[in-house]
LOBAPA-793644 format. One line per field, with one value per residue: residue in one letter; x, y, z of N, C-alpha, C in turn; residue number from 0. Coordinates in steps of 0.05 Angstrom, whole numbers, m for minus. Layout:
type <- c(a  ...)
n_u <- c(X  ...)
n_v <- c(Y  ...)
n_w <- c(Z  ...)
ca_u <- c(X  ...)
ca_v <- c(Y  ...)
ca_w <- c(Z  ...)
c_u <- c(X  ...)
c_v <- c(Y  ...)
c_w <- c(Z  ...)
seq <- c(NUM  ...)
END
This chain:
type <- c(m  n  t  e  t  e  p  r  v  a  r  a  a  e  s  p  e  l  k  i  v  p  r  r  h  i  g  r  w  v  g  a  g  a  v  v  l  l  l  v  w  l  g  v  s  f  s  r  a  q  i  d  w  p  t  v  q  q  y  l  t  v  p  v  l  i  q  g  i  g  v  a  i  v  l  t  i  v  a  m  v  i  g  l  v  l  g  v  v  s  a  i  m  r  l  s  k  n  p  v  t  s  g  v  a  w  l  y  i  w  v  f  r  g  t  p  v  y  l  q  l  l  m  w  f  n  l  a  l  i  f  p  y  i  g  i  p  g  i  f  q  g  r  m  i  d  i  l  t  p  f  v  a  a  s  i  g  l  g  l  n  q  g  a  y  t  s  e  v  v  r  s  g  i  l  s  v  d  e  g  q  t  e  a  a  q  a  v  g  m  t  r  l  q  a  m  r  r  i  v  l  p  q  a  m  r  v  i  i  p  p  v  g  n  e  v  i  g  m  l  k  t  t  s  l  a  s  a  i  g  v  s  e  i  l  s  e  a  q  h  i  y  y  v  n  n  r  i  m  e  l  l  i  v  c  a  v  w  y  l  g  a  v  s  l  l  s  i  g  q  y  y  l  e  r  f  f  a  k  g  s  s  s  k  q  l  p  p  t  p  f  q  r  l  l  g  i  f  g  t  n  r  k  a  f  s)
n_u <- c(m794  m791  m859  m884  m869  m899  m953  m946  m916  m944  m997  m966  m945  m998  m1021  m1032  m1002  m945  m889  m836  m773  m714  m654  m602  m547  m495  m448  m430  m441  m403  m353  m361  m364  m314  m274  m293  m291  m227  m220  m233  m198  m149  m158  m156  m111  m76  m89  m77  m30  49  40  45  16  7  57  50  7  47  91  58  59  101  152  198  184  147  162  192  158  140  194  186  143  144  203  169  142  171  207  171  154  190  196  152  159  205  179  131  170  207  175  146  187  203  156  179  198  240  302  351  333  287  325  354  305  298  340  342  304  300  357  342  301  313  357  369  331  350  411  418  409  455  495  480  491  555  575  605  653  674  658  701  690  650  609  632  700  737  694  651  656  633  650  630  615  591  549  512  478  445  381  373  409  380  323  349  355  308  270  288  290  230  220  219  192  145  151  132  70  49  61  21  m21  m26  m20  m78  m109  m149  m101  m144  m154  m100  m82  m140  m124  m76  m98  m121  m83  m44  15  47  80  37  m3  m3  0  m54  m96  m90  m55  m96  m138  m114  m106  m139  m125  m87  m80  m101  m52  m12  m25  m23  30  54  39  63  109  126  115  170  209  223  271  307  346  385  426  419  394  337  279  225  216  276  286  257  278  317  303  276  331  358  306  293  236  213  172  131  150  154  96  77  115  75  10  23  49  3  m45  m20  m24  m79  m100  m72  m93  m146  m144  m130  m172  m213  m174  m181  m241  m249  m220  m255  m302  m342  m312  m359  m423  m448  m476  m430  m421  m446  m411  m372  m369  m407  m464  m455  m486  m538  m561  m552  m566  m607  m637  m637  m680  m684  m658  m672)
n_v <- c(249  229  249  210  160  155  132  78  53  67  23  m22  m23  m33  m75  m143  m185  m185  m184  m180  m201  m207  m186  m240  m263  m283  m287  m272  m321  m364  m342  m332  m403  m410  m390  m422  m481  m467  m456  m497  m536  m520  m535  m581  m599  m581  m608  m664  m655  m662  m646  m624  m610  m614  m606  m550  m523  m537  m501  m450  m425  m420  m398  m352  m340  m316  m276  m261  m239  m196  m165  m148  m121  m70  m51  m35  3  36  51  77  115  148  152  179  233  248  258  279  342  330  339  383  414  405  440  485  548  569  557  515  493  459  435  401  368  348  330  288  250  233  200  154  135  114  79  7  m16  m63  m58  3  m24  m50  m18  25  m10  m24  20  43  23  62  115  99  134  165  221  284  296  302  314  275  200  157  85  67  13  m3  34  41  m19  m67  m70  m10  6  m15  m1  54  62  27  76  123  106  97  155  180  159  163  217  233  220  258  304  298  289  354  381  363  402  463  521  561  551  556  607  638  632  648  700  727  731  687  649  621  568  556  553  518  462  475  478  457  418  374  367  352  293  253  248  234  177  130  103  113  83  32  35  25  m35  m53  m40  m68  m121  m112  m105  m158  m158  m141  m184  m196  m166  m181  m168  m211  m224  m252  m278  m287  m326  m367  m388  m407  m451  m488  m497  m539  m577  m592  m578  m544  m515  m525  m486  m440  m434  m418  m364  m341  m349  m300  m265  m250  m248  m204  m167  m158  m138  m85  m71  m72  m12  17  22  51  99  115  120  168  212  223  243  300  308  298  296  259  201  160  93  49  11  m65  m84  m44  m70  m121  m114  m95  m135  m177  m153  m111  m70  m95  m107  m59  m71  m123)
n_w <- c(m524  m587  m617  m658  m641  m589  m593  m618  m570  m528  m550  m546  m492  m471  m491  m480  m503  m505  m474  m435  m446  m401  m418  m446  m416  m433  m443  m390  m363  m377  m376  m311  m311  m327  m280  m245  m260  m258  m205  m179  m204  m186  m127  m133  m150  m112  m66  m92  m87  m60  m9  60  103  154  179  154  193  242  237  240  276  300  343  325  275  281  304  264  232  252  264  207  196  237  208  160  175  205  154  123  141  141  84  86  108  81  24  28  41  m5  m49  m35  m46  m93  m125  m114  m125  m132  m157  m146  m100  m126  m153  m125  m103  m159  m172  m122  m131  m175  m170  m128  m148  m203  m181  m169  m111  m85  m91  m71  m23  m7  m9  31  76  73  79  111  85  66  97  153  211  251  261  304  305  377  401  383  371  331  314  249  232  280  287  242  234  211  214  224  170  136  141  132  83  46  66  44  m5  m22  1  m50  m95  m61  m63  m114  m118  m65  m94  m136  m120  m92  m138  m157  m122  m130  m157  m139  m84  m57  m77  m44  10  19  7  54  89  100  100  47  69  111  90  44  96  125  80  31  42  72  29  m9  13  2  m42  m46  m14  m26  m68  m34  6  m18  m29  29  32  m10  13  52  27  10  46  47  26  53  77  56  68  130  161  204  178  173  118  109  168  154  101  140  171  121  105  134  139  107  87  50  6  51  91  52  42  94  110  66  91  142  108  79  125  144  101  98  147  142  94  109  149  107  81  116  135  74  74  126  102  59  72  59  12  m30  m47  m41  2  36  30  71  112  114  166  183  143  155  202  202  170  206  260  299  260  206  175  142  103  80)
ca_u <- c(m791  m809  m884  m889  m860  m906  m977  m932  m904  m973  m997  m950  m947  m1034  m1019  m1022  m986  m923  m874  m809  m750  m688  m628  m584  m516  m480  m416  m420  m443  m382  m332  m358  m363  m278  m265  m296  m269  m198  m209  m228  m178  m133  m167  m158  m92  m70  m98  m61  10  60  54  53  m9  11  82  47  m4  59  106  38  64  134  168  214  178  119  181  205  142  142  208  185  128  158  218  157  133  204  213  146  156  215  199  128  165  216  161  128  186  213  145  137  216  192  131  188  199  270  318  372  314  275  335  366  300  287  364  344  273  324  383  333  285  340  383  342  319  376  436  413  410  481  512  484  507  572  583  637  688  676  661  703  686  616  613  652  724  743  667  631  672  647  646  605  599  569  529  502  472  436  362  386  418  351  305  353  354  280  264  304  276  220  214  224  163  118  143  104  47  59  68  3  m44  m20  m19  m103  m125  m140  m88  m143  m147  m68  m94  m153  m116  m50  m104  m122  m59  m34  42  51  80  14  m25  2  m11  m79  m107  m85  m43  m124  m158  m96  m103  m162  m122  m51  m77  m92  m22  12  m38  m16  56  59  33  82  131  114  142  196  220  235  293  327  356  408  440  430  361  328  252  207  225  305  280  246  302  346  292  278  351  359  286  271  207  214  144  113  153  140  74  73  105  46  0  33  44  m24  m55  m14  m32  m109  m95  m66  m110  m166  m134  m127  m198  m225  m166  m197  m272  m240  m211  m265  m318  m342  m312  m388  m448  m469  m471  m416  m423  m441  m383  m373  m385  m444  m473  m469  m502  m556  m567  m556  m569  m633  m637  m640  m704  m679  m639  m691)
ca_v <- c(230  236  245  191  130  158  111  56  55  56  10  m35  m15  m36  m108  m173  m203  m169  m197  m166  m223  m206  m205  m272  m240  m316  m283  m286  m345  m366  m332  m352  m420  m411  m386  m433  m490  m455  m460  m535  m554  m513  m548  m612  m591  m571  m635  m682  m642  m679  m627  m638  m598  m614  m589  m529  m510  m538  m484  m423  m417  m418  m369  m360  m339  m288  m258  m250  m218  m166  m147  m130  m101  m56  m45  m32  30  56  64  91  147  161  155  204  257  256  248  306  350  330  336  413  430  402  453  512  558  561  530  504  480  439  413  386  353  327  294  268  237  221  173  129  122  111  54  m16  m20  m86  m38  18  m26  m64  m3  33  m28  m23  51  42  24  108  133  86  126  174  242  314  296  316  313  246  200  116  70  63  m5  1  52  20  m38  m83  m58  16  m3  m25  21  76  47  29  103  137  91  101  176  180  145  179  244  251  224  282  323  293  296  374  396  366  427  480  535  584  552  585  637  650  624  686  733  711  736  647  638  603  541  557  554  483  452  485  482  448  380  363  367  337  264  239  241  224  154  103  102  116  51  13  31  3  m52  m57  m37  m91  m145  m105  m112  m190  m162  m139  m208  m190  m153  m193  m170  m238  m224  m279  m303  m303  m352  m394  m407  m418  m478  m503  m523  m561  m602  m589  m571  m514  m516  m518  m467  m413  m438  m419  m337  m333  m337  m291  m240  m249  m232  m176  m144  m153  m114  m57  m64  m53  14  26  32  67  120  125  139  188  233  224  258  328  311  293  299  227  195  146  66  28  m9  m80  m82  m33  m83  m144  m102  m94  m161  m200  m139  m98  m50  m123  m91  m40  m84  m137)
ca_w <- c(m549  m604  m633  m677  m637  m573  m599  m622  m537  m504  m554  m543  m461  m462  m511  m461  m519  m504  m456  m428  m435  m408  m433  m433  m412  m440  m430  m366  m347  m400  m360  m294  m311  m334  m266  m228  m264  m246  m177  m177  m220  m165  m110  m132  m155  m84  m53  m83  m83  m40  18  78  116  189  176  151  215  266  237  245  312  310  351  309  243  284  319  237  216  275  247  174  199  244  190  142  193  200  139  110  164  139  73  83  112  54  4  32  38  m29  m66  m36  m47  m128  m139  m114  m148  m121  m184  m128  m87  m143  m174  m111  m95  m173  m170  m100  m147  m207  m160  m119  m167  m218  m182  m158  m92  m71  m90  m45  8  m3  m9  59  102  68  77  131  71  56  121  175  227  240  287  306  322  399  408  393  335  337  280  226  232  301  289  225  237  200  207  212  150  115  156  114  47  47  71  22  m32  m5  1  m77  m98  m51  m70  m133  m104  m58  m122  m154  m98  m90  m164  m160  m115  m144  m145  m121  m49  m51  m70  m22  25  24  9  84  108  112  84  23  84  116  65  44  119  134  64  12  32  83  18  m27  34  m15  m65  m48  17  m35  m75  m7  22  m36  m27  46  24  m31  32  74  18  m1  63  49  4  80  90  36  90  150  177  208  175  164  91  124  180  140  93  154  181  111  94  148  148  70  87  28  m5  66  98  39  49  130  103  57  110  152  94  72  147  158  81  94  169  129  78  137  167  87  63  135  122  61  90  140  86  35  80  51  m16  m40  m41  m42  22  34  33  90  117  117  191  186  134  174  238  183  167  235  282  294  229  186  160  130  87  74)
c_u <- c(m801  m839  m903  m880  m881  m939  m964  m923  m935  m990  m990  m941  m986  m1028  m1015  m1007  m950  m910  m848  m801  m723  m678  m615  m557  m503  m454  m413  m422  m418  m356  m337  m355  m327  m272  m270  m285  m236  m192  m217  m205  m149  m130  m158  m125  m69  m72  m80  m28  22  64  41  44  1  39  77  32  27  68  95  44  81  140  174  203  161  142  193  183  138  161  203  164  134  177  209  148  152  204  195  149  172  205  166  137  189  195  148  144  201  188  144  165  211  177  154  186  234  285  335  348  295  285  353  348  295  317  363  318  293  343  361  319  300  350  365  356  344  404  435  415  442  495  515  486  549  584  611  655  689  684  671  687  661  623  642  676  726  718  657  645  661  642  629  590  587  556  508  496  452  410  363  397  387  331  311  343  333  269  271  294  250  206  212  205  138  119  125  72  35  52  37  m19  m41  m28  m58  m122  m119  m114  m116  m154  m118  m78  m109  m137  m97  m62  m121  m104  m37  m14  32  51  42  m13  m30  m8  m26  m94  m111  m68  m76  m127  m139  m104  m115  m140  m92  m62  m82  m72  m13  m4  m17  20  75  56  57  110  129  125  166  223  228  279  315  353  382  435  443  402  350  300  242  219  254  309  271  263  313  330  289  305  365  340  281  251  201  186  128  119  151  111  59  80  85  25  5  33  16  m50  m42  m29  m68  m109  m91  m84  m144  m160  m133  m155  m207  m214  m185  m225  m267  m242  m221  m291  m323  m336  m330  m407  m468  m459  m448  m427  m426  m410  m384  m392  m414  m468  m481  m483  m525  m568  m579  m566  m612  m644  m638  m665  m697  m670  m647  m705)
c_v <- c(231  226  217  163  146  129  90  47  51  39  m22  m49  m39  m66  m123  m187  m206  m180  m182  m192  m199  m213  m223  m257  m272  m313  m284  m302  m360  m360  m338  m384  m428  m405  m405  m462  m488  m462  m488  m542  m547  m526  m576  m615  m595  m609  m655  m678  m664  m650  m626  m618  m599  m600  m561  m511  m513  m511  m453  m410  m412  m387  m354  m332  m317  m269  m240  m237  m197  m153  m133  m117  m79  m41  m35  0  45  76  77  118  159  167  180  233  267  263  277  338  359  335  368  424  425  429  471  533  571  539  513  491  458  430  402  370  334  316  281  237  208  194  157  116  99  81  39  m10  m35  m65  m23  m4  m35  m47  14  10  m39  12  53  34  42  115  110  96  150  202  268  306  313  313  288  244  168  114  68  43  m7  16  37  0  m47  m70  m35  30  m9  m9  50  77  42  54  121  127  96  131  188  188  165  216  256  239  247  300  314  309  327  392  392  379  444  504  564  582  561  606  663  652  654  707  737  729  702  656  618  580  529  549  525  467  455  477  465  410  362  362  345  301  254  231  222  186  126  91  96  96  27  11  20  m17  m61  m59  m60  m122  m144  m105  m144  m195  m146  m166  m201  m181  m153  m188  m200  m228  m252  m297  m310  m326  m372  m403  m428  m443  m493  m516  m534  m582  m598  m588  m536  m503  m505  m483  m436  m415  m415  m379  m336  m325  m315  m259  m235  m235  m207  m154  m137  m136  m92  m44  m49  m22  22  45  54  90  127  146  163  214  237  236  292  325  297  288  281  214  159  107  56  0  m41  m87  m73  m59  m112  m142  m101  m112  m184  m181  m128  m85  m86  m124  m78  m48  m104  m142)
c_w <- c(m570  m614  m645  m659  m602  m574  m596  m586  m532  m526  m550  m499  m450  m473  m487  m478  m510  m484  m460  m433  m428  m417  m435  m443  m415  m434  m405  m355  m364  m379  m330  m288  m316  m303  m249  m240  m259  m220  m167  m176  m202  m144  m109  m134  m120  m63  m57  m96  m54  m11  37  103  144  197  175  182  226  260  236  265  323  317  341  285  259  301  285  216  234  260  223  177  216  221  163  150  195  177  117  131  160  116  62  85  89  36  9  31  7  m50  m68  m55  m87  m144  m127  m135  m142  m136  m166  m113  m103  m155  m151  m109  m133  m173  m148  m114  m162  m191  m157  m126  m192  m212  m167  m126  m75  m68  m68  m18  17  2  20  70  96  53  95  109  65  74  150  196  216  261  285  316  338  418  411  357  343  315  267  230  262  301  259  225  219  187  201  187  128  124  136  84  41  41  52  0  m37  m22  m34  m85  m88  m54  m92  m137  m89  m76  m132  m141  m95  m112  m170  m140  m127  m122  m137  m91  m45  m45  m54  2  40  25  35  105  117  82  67  41  92  101  57  60  126  111  42  12  60  52  m1  m6  15  m31  m64  m17  m9  m60  m52  6  4  m31  2  46  10  m10  55  57  14  15  69  30  22  89  77  59  118  178  180  202  170  144  110  145  175  121  110  173  153  102  117  152  125  64  63  20  22  88  84  35  71  118  83  72  123  136  88  91  152  129  84  122  157  99  101  128  138  80  98  131  98  57  102  119  56  52  80  29  m38  m30  m32  m14  15  33  56  87  114  142  195  165  144  196  213  180  184  257  279  276  209  165  138  98  72  33)
seq <- c(0  1  2  3  4  5  6  7  8  9  10  11  12  13  14  15  16  17  18  19  20  21  22  23  24  25  26  27  28  29  30  31  32  33  34  35  36  37  38  39  40  41  42  43  44  45  46  47  48  49  50  51  52  53  54  55  56  57  58  59  60  61  62  63  64  65  66  67  68  69  70  71  72  73  74  75  76  77  78  79  80  81  82  83  84  85  86  87  88  89  90  91  92  93  94  95  96  97  98  99  100  101  102  103  104  105  106  107  108  109  110  111  112  113  114  115  116  117  118  119  120  121  122  123  124  125  126  127  128  129  130  131  132  133  134  135  136  137  138  139  140  141  142  143  144  145  146  147  148  149  150  151  152  153  154  155  156  157  158  159  160  161  162  163  164  165  166  167  168  169  170  171  172  173  174  175  176  177  178  179  180  181  182  183  184  185  186  187  188  189  190  191  192  193  194  195  196  197  198  199  200  201  202  203  204  205  206  207  208  209  210  211  212  213  214  215  216  217  218  219  220  221  222  223  224  225  226  227  228  229  230  231  232  233  234  235  236  237  238  239  240  241  242  243  244  245  246  247  248  249  250  251  252  253  254  255  256  257  258  259  260  261  262  263  264  265  266  267  268  269  270  271  272  273  274  275  276  277  278  279  280  281  282  283  284  285  286  287  288  289  290  291  292  293  294  295  296  297  298  299  300  301  302  303  304  305)
END
């Protein structure tokens, strides 16, 4: 501190007449007030809207809609498994020094990121128009239309599309790891693939997990496009119902509730997965989880948080 200002600070601290006045954050209060008014307006608007809330409550437990959200979740899991496997493989291929390998990976990413997923689903579903039969003649041969069911076509289409996006996420995670890690692994006798599997990928996971978690949540919502090729997920089932009873908004609200519930569970899983891979990545202690905070407030350790 400047030596000339030290006496002034000391005199100001000793003077009883000076008071510390906290800064008034007027903008915060104005913003908070605007948000509260918006929430009140939304609440009043929905309360006055012509929505039959008992119908919403009734259809929340309809078995066909519960089965529909189950189909969406299963389709999400299958497509993400395909996408993750293809994403990791194509990311490693992109980083390869072999021009053929990296070129094939680039072509795959270019094609599936450059065309709409809706178009890809339609093309996979109608693949029997190009290849009526599949298999090895004389050993096994079946009709493509029997093998490529709507669910299989949706799984392949969504998985291949997801793999192209996941590839870039994995590649960015791999590039975030210092090159010296790979060099040190190879110095102790590991091959490039062993170093990638044991050294690089575990460190890259803390960079890969957050965007992949968002991709999983996005995939759950993208499964609604599978209704275009005949997959009976929750949104298509809701449409079949409101075409009959004309309760359009009520059925859409039911779908929104189920989607929000499924996304909330996936978000919780992503949160704890990120915490797991964040261990050891920083010298700072990880903050307590919401459950740990509740235990600290209402449990035996509540004094520590008081």
